[in-house]
N, C-alpha and C positions, 0 to 999 in steps of 0.2 A: 364335106363329111357325109358319108352315106347314113341313111336312117337306121335306127334300131329296129331289129326284126325279131319276132318270136317264131322260130321254126318248131312246129308242133311235133313232139315225139309220137303222137298218135298215128300220123300218116306222112310226116315229112313236109307238109304244106306250110306256106307262110300264113300264120294265123293272125298276126297283127304287125303293123308297121307304124312307126311314129318317129319324128325327128328328135335328135339329141338336143339338149338345151344349148342355146347360143351363149356366148360370153356375156352378152348384155342381159340375158335372162338369169344367168347365174348371179351376176352382180346385183340385179334388181331383187332377186329372191333373198340373197344374203342380207341386203339392206333392210328389207321388210322383216326378216326374221330378227335382226338386231333391234329394230325399232319396236316390234311387237313384244320382245322379251321384257321390256320395261313394264308394259301394262299387264301382261300375262303373269309376271312374277308378283305384281301388286294385288292380283286377285286372291281371294281367300281359297284355302284348300276345298272348302265346301262348294264354292263356285266352279272351280276347275273340275271337281268331282261330278257335278251335275252335267257338265258338257261331255266329260269322258264317258259317263254311263250312257248318255244319249248316243254317242259315237259307237259304242259297243252294240247297243240295241239296234241301231240302224243297220249295221252289217249283219247281225244275227237274223234279222227279219228277211234279209235278202240272200240267205245262205244257199238256197237251192239254185238260184241263177248264178251266183258267184262260184258255186261248186262245179257247174258245167264248164264255165269259163276256165276254172283252175285245172280241170282234167285235160282240157285242150292245151293248156300252156305247159304242163309238166308231166302229164301222163298217168297220174294216180287214178285208179278205178273210181268211177262215179259213185259206186256203192260206198266209198270211204271218204271222198273229199268233203261232203257237207260237215262231217264231224270236226274237221280242222277248225271250222268257224264256230259252230254251235257247241263244240266240246272244248278243246284246248284253248282256243282264242278267248272265248267267253270266261272260262274258268280262271285263266291267268290274269286277264284284264280285271275281272271283278274282284279277285283277291287283292291285287295290288292297289286298286282304288280303295277297297275297304280298310286296308292297313295303313294307308297314307297318313292319316292324322297322328297315329301313334309312332309310326316310323320316322316321321319328319318333326316330331315334337322335340323341343330343345332338351338337352341334357342339363341337369342341375347338380354340379358338384357341390359339396358342402360350402355354404357361405357363413360369414360371421358378421359381427357388428362393424368390422372395418371394411371388408371386401365382399361384394356380391359377384358370383361366378355363374356363367352359363356357356353352353356350346350350342350354336344354332347351325342348321344345315342349309346352306345357300345353293341355289341352282348354278350350274356352270355358266349358263347363258344360252348360246346356240349349240344344239347337239346335232351331230351328223350321224344318222342311223343307216348303216349299210346292211341290207337284209339279203338272205340267200333264197334260192329258187326251190329247194327241196321241200320245205315247209314254209311257204312265203308269207302266210299270215302269222304263223307262230314265231318265226325268227324275227319278225318285225315287232310283235307285241311285247316280247320279253323286255325290251328297252323302251319302246315307244311310250307306253302308258306310264311307267315310272318316271321317265324324263318329263313328260307333260305334267303329271301330277306334282312333281317337285318344283315346277315353275320354269322349266326350260322351254324354249321354242325348238322345233325340230325340222331339219331338212332331211328328208328321206330319200335315199338312193337305193332303189331296188335292183335286183339282178336283172340283166337284160332279158333273160328267159321268161321272167314273170313281171315285166314292168307294168302290166295291166293291174296287178295287185296294188302297186303303188298308186296308180291312178284312182282305184276304188277307195283306198284309204283317204286320199285327199278329198275325193268327192263326199265321203261320209263326214269328214270334218267340216266342210263347207255347208253341207245340208243341215247339220245340227247347230250351226251358229258359232263355230270357232272364229275368233277374230282373224282377220287377214294377216298372214305371215306366221301364224302359230304352228301350222303343219303344212309343209309344201313338199310335193314329190318332184324330183328332177330326174330326167333321164340323162345319165352322164356316162361318158366313156371312162376307161380306166385312167387315162391321162388327165381328163378333166377332174376326176375324183381326187387324184394325187395333188393336183394344183390347189384344189379347194382345201384339202387338209393342210397343205404347206402354208396357206395364206392365214391371215388373222380373222377370216370370216367365221370360223367355227371354234368353239371352246372345248369340245369333247367329241370323241368319235367312238362309235361302237360298231364292230364288224363281226358278222357271222359268215364263215366260209372256209376256204381251204387254207392250208398252212402257207402256201405260196402267196395267197392273198393277204394273209396276216403279215407276212414279211414285207409285202409291198406297202401296207399301212404303216408299219414301223419305219420304213425308209422314208415315206412321204412326210412323216411327223418328226423326223430325226432332229431337225433344227428348232423344234418348238417344244415347250414344256407344257403340253396339254395331256389331260387324263385320257386313257384309252382302255377300252374293254374288247377283248378278242376271244371269240368262241370258235375254235377251229376244228380240226379233224378228230377222229377217234378210231381205235382198233379194239372195241369194247369186248372184254372176255366174260364168259360165264363158267362157273365151276359147279358141276352136278355131283353132289355127295351121294354116298352109297344109300342113305336113308331118304333120298328125294322121292316125292310122289311121281312115279315114272310117267304115267300117261299125261298128267296135268303139266308136268315140267316140259315134256316133249312138245305139247301143244303150244305152251307159252313161248318156248324158245324158237319154234318154227315161225310164230308170228313176229317175235323180236328180230329174227334174222332176215325175213323176206317181206315184211310189210313195207309198202312204198318201194318195192323192188330192191330192198336193201339199201336204199339211198337215204340213210339217216346217220348223222354223226354219232348218235347214241344207240344205234342198232347193234345187235350182236354180230360180231365178225369172227369170233373164234370160241370154241367150246372145249372145256377140259372135263372129262368124266372119270369118276372113280373106276378103276379097272374091274372092280367086282360087278359092276352093272353096265359096263361099256356095251356089250353086245345087245342086251335087251333095250337099252336106251337108243342105240343106233337104229335098231329095227323100228322102234316106235317113232323116231324122228323121221325116218325115211317114209314110213306109211303116212304120217301126218303131212309131210311135204307134198306127197302125190295127190293130196286132196285139193291143192291149189289149182285154180283155173287160170291159165295164161291166155290172154287175149286182148281184144280191143277194150280199152278202159271205159268206153262209153256204153258198153253192154253191162246190164245190171248183174249178170252172173259172174263177171270177171273179178277175180281176187288178186291177180298178179298182172300188172301192166308192164309197159316198156321201160327201159332205162332211158335217160334223158336224150341220148344221141348215139349214133353209130360209133362215133369215136370212143365214147365211154364204154360201150359194149365191147369194143375191141380190146380196151385196156383190161377189162375183166376176163375176157377170153385168153389174153396173154398170160395173166396170172394163173389161170387154170392149166393152160398148156405147160407153163414152166413147172408147176407143181407135179403134174403127171410125168413129165420128162425126168423129174428127180425122184420118182417112185410113189407118188400119191395115187390112191385108188379112187376113181369116180364112181358114185353109186346110182346116178340117174342118167338117163339118155333122153334125147329129144323126143323119142317115140313115147315117152311117158306123158308128154304134153302136146298141145295142139301144134301141128306143123305148118309149113308154108306161111310163115309170118315174116315181117320185115326184120332186118338184121339187128335192130335194137330191141327186139322182143326176145329177151334171153330166158330160156328155161332155167329154173333153179338148179344148183349143183351142190352136192355134198361130197366132201373129200375126207378120206381117212389116210392113214400112213403118212401123215403130214409131219413136217419138222419146222423148226424156227429158222432154218436156212432158206425156206421158201418165202417168196414175197407175200403169198396169200395169208401167211400167219404173222407177217411183220408190217406190211404196208397196207394202208387203207384201201379196201376193195370198192366200197360204195356201190355194191351191186348184189345180186342174188346168188352168192356163193358163200359157203361156210366150211371151215376146216374143223374137224373133231378129233381130239387126241385123248387117249387114256392116260391117267396119272396114278401114281402109286399111293399117294396120301396128300394131306392138306399142304404139307411143306412143299411138295413137288408142284402142286397147283399154284401156290403163291409165287413160287419162283418163276413159273411160266407166265402167269398173269402180269407180273411186273416187268417181264422181258419185252418192253415196248417203249418207243419214244413218246407214245400218247398216254393220256391219263384222264379220260373224260368220265366214263362210268364203268362199273364192274358189277357182277351179280353172283350170288351164291344160292343154291337150291338145296334146301335141307329142312328138317323139322327142328334142328338144334339151334335155338336162338343165341345162346351163349357162344357156341362155336362160330356162328355167323359173325357176331359182333367182334370176336377175337380176331378172326381172319380179316374182316373188313378194316381193322385198324392197321393191318400190315400192307394193304393194297394202296398203291399210288394212283389215286383217282379223285375226281371232284365229288362224285356221288356213288355210294355203294348201296346196292339193293339186296334184299333177301326175298326170294320167291316173287320177284318182279323184275322187269327190264323195260328199256325203251320208253321211259315216261319221265316227264318233268313235273314235279310236285311244286306248285308255286309257293308253298309254305317253307320250302327249303331253298338254300342258296344253290344257284346253278353256275358251274364253272369247271375249269379243268386245270391240269398241271402239264408240264412239259410241252410237247407240240400240240396239245389241245387248247393252249392259250392261257389267259389269265383274266382276272376281274370276276365279279359275281353279279349275276342277274337274279331276279325274283327274290322273294322273302324280304324281310326288313333290310338285309344286307344289300339287296339290289338297289335300295335307295341311297346307300352310301356311294354306289358307283356313279350315280347321276347328280351328286351334290358334292360340295366341298365344305368342310367344317370351318366355322368361324368362332373363335373364342372371345368371350367378353370378361374382362377383369375390371370391375367397377369399384374403385376405391371411394369410399364415402368422404364427405367434406372433412377437411382437416379442422 
């Protein structure tokens, strides 16, 4: 079996090479995780909390070096990568550690002189966490910390493109004193991963990635009754109302559309604008987009890096070409940005005259392209926002709180934003509907995902 390779999107070079796990290593890791689950589960929440906080601190203190390595692995500008660790990773991990005592506390239904009742939350046992490359620390931490805090041991399988992140997470766990077998990273092929899920070695699996990847997880687990959490794709819409703060909204939506080169499951992929302000919004959006600096992500001035591969770039180009052939109008040209760059360095593109017959408005783009449509009113916007197989996030931009809440209740999505987008609030449940998957991460509900309820009905002596 050939080794795993990281082909850097920065320059197409081989950035790292390492062997996939052998069958013996997988068996040994599984046995250690199963054995360690007994002692890890027996530890108090306070003891697990101390180790998990040290784990988070260890990574945060090394964020600068880890960020450079991260930029080489997946291409995000070095000006932005440190914040994935010092910002989102630390925020989510710290919050989930903080709330663990209350989230995992037993529930106490009314008892009486005859019967004592309680519901406790037991760990599944061995959790398999499969993390994605686009936000490799964040897609891991959403489940990793809650799983560990709840008393599960974890086998981590990271995307091949960012397997060094998995190595760093295991290094951190070892450095701060996690017991052997509590957190182990394995480099696995798709076939090895499927066999592990189908075996009795793991009791819970959480996957972040594509719809096709989620389907593969479902297929692998088809003959087992194990709990699964799937966070899949998105085609996240934004609705700009006539009373929106024009300049601020354009700024935020450009960032939500093009940050990380548009490679975000919860990034903005389609925008609907009240026809009364369509032209001024479009003008502001175009001008704000032109301020992006496309280039080498290792340069401090770069704000827009490459997409992950030439193949991914071609898929995005194909969507744009199809839309233009069907009548869409493109508002940016390559001359607006630096030229003579490799094929996976895509300039951003803004399309109007788009329809829902075009893939760019229906299928996940996962790149720096956005379609913008005028709408007659809120009912028209809701209709179009719900016209999708996906349902991860949606956003509305308005001063009217009551209107936003009323519209939000009509949208099929896991998270609804007002005047914000492309953000995970760890105090709220994170999940989707439809082809965006199921299960909840983060918040107190995230702990229900990594545990099973056990009820106690204790009848007193007769």
